[in-house]
C-alpha positions as CSV (number, residue, x, y, z in Angstrom):
1,M,15.4,-5.3,-13.6
2,N,13.1,-5.6,-10.7
3,K,11.2,-2.6,-9.3
4,F,10.2,-2.2,-5.6
5,N,7.6,-0.3,-3.6
6,L,8.4,0.7,-0.1
7,Y,5.1,1.3,1.8
8,G,5.3,3.6,4.8
9,S,4.0,6.9,6.1
10,E,5.5,10.3,6.7
11,G,7.0,10.7,10.1
12,C,7.5,7.0,10.7
13,H,11.0,6.5,12.1
14,L,11.0,2.8,11.2
15,C,10.1,3.7,7.6
16,E,13.1,6.1,7.6
17,Q,15.4,3.3,8.8
18,A,14.0,0.9,6.2
19,L,14.5,3.5,3.5
20,A,18.2,4.0,4.5
21,I,18.7,0.2,4.3
22,C,16.9,0.1,0.9
23,N,18.9,3.0,-0.5
24,A,22.1,1.0,0.3
25,V,20.9,-2.0,-1.7
26,I,18.4,-0.9,-4.3
27,P,19.2,1.7,-7.0
28,A,17.0,4.8,-6.7
29,E,15.4,4.3,-10.1
30,Q,14.1,0.9,-9.0
31,L,12.6,2.0,-5.7
32,A,9.3,3.9,-5.2
33,Q,8.1,5.2,-1.8
34,I,4.4,4.8,-1.3
35,D,2.7,6.8,1.5
36,I,-0.1,4.5,2.7
37,I,-2.0,7.5,4.2
38,N,-2.1,9.6,1.0
39,T,-3.0,6.8,-1.5
40,E,-6.6,6.2,-2.4
41,R,-8.1,2.8,-3.1
42,V,-8.4,2.0,-6.8
43,S,-11.9,0.7,-6.4
44,H,-14.4,0.2,-3.6
45,E,-13.8,-3.6,-3.7
46,E,-10.1,-3.2,-2.9
47,Q,-8.7,-2.6,0.6
48,T,-6.9,0.7,1.2
49,L,-3.2,0.5,1.8
50,V,-3.8,1.5,5.4
51,E,-6.1,-1.5,5.8
52,L,-3.5,-3.8,4.2
53,Y,-0.3,-2.5,5.8
54,G,-1.2,0.0,8.6
55,V,0.2,-2.2,11.4
56,H,3.0,-3.7,9.4
57,I,4.9,-0.7,7.9
58,P,7.4,-0.4,6.6
59,V,6.8,-3.1,3.9
60,L,8.9,-3.7,0.9
61,E,7.2,-5.2,-2.2
62,K,9.1,-6.7,-5.1
63,L,7.1,-6.0,-8.3
64,E,7.0,-9.2,-10.4
65,Q,5.9,-9.4,-14.0
66,D,2.8,-11.3,-12.7
67,S,1.5,-8.7,-10.3
68,S,-0.7,-11.2,-8.5
69,N,2.5,-12.9,-7.1
70,N,4.4,-9.9,-5.7
71,S,6.7,-10.8,-2.9
72,K,6.7,-8.7,0.3
73,L,9.3,-8.2,3.0
74,F,7.9,-7.0,6.3
75,W,9.8,-5.0,8.9
76,P,12.0,-5.6,10.8
77,F,14.6,-6.6,8.3
78,T,18.3,-6.3,8.1
79,Q,20.5,-5.2,5.1
80,A,21.5,-8.9,4.7
81,Q,17.9,-10.0,4.7
82,L,17.0,-7.3,2.2
83,T,19.9,-8.3,-0.1
84,T,18.7,-11.9,-0.1
85,F,15.2,-10.7,-0.9
86,V,16.3,-8.5,-3.7
87,I,18.4,-11.1,-5.5
88,A,15.9,-14.0,-5.0
């Protein structure tokens, strides 16, 4: 069972649209919403989520067993594109 992170920020209308599409395809227990504004960097060597995704949100990340190879789906995406991404 894959897990997914949806990166976005509060008040982002595109993030709300992406969440609605995700909720139609991905079970709630497999989807975590990550606010890029309220998340601190893990170490000073790593970029913050704002630096990584700030101009791209919403971004859906499929968490793979090998975390160095996580796949990402950048907005805009349709429900059909999301479904393909989830089952791939």
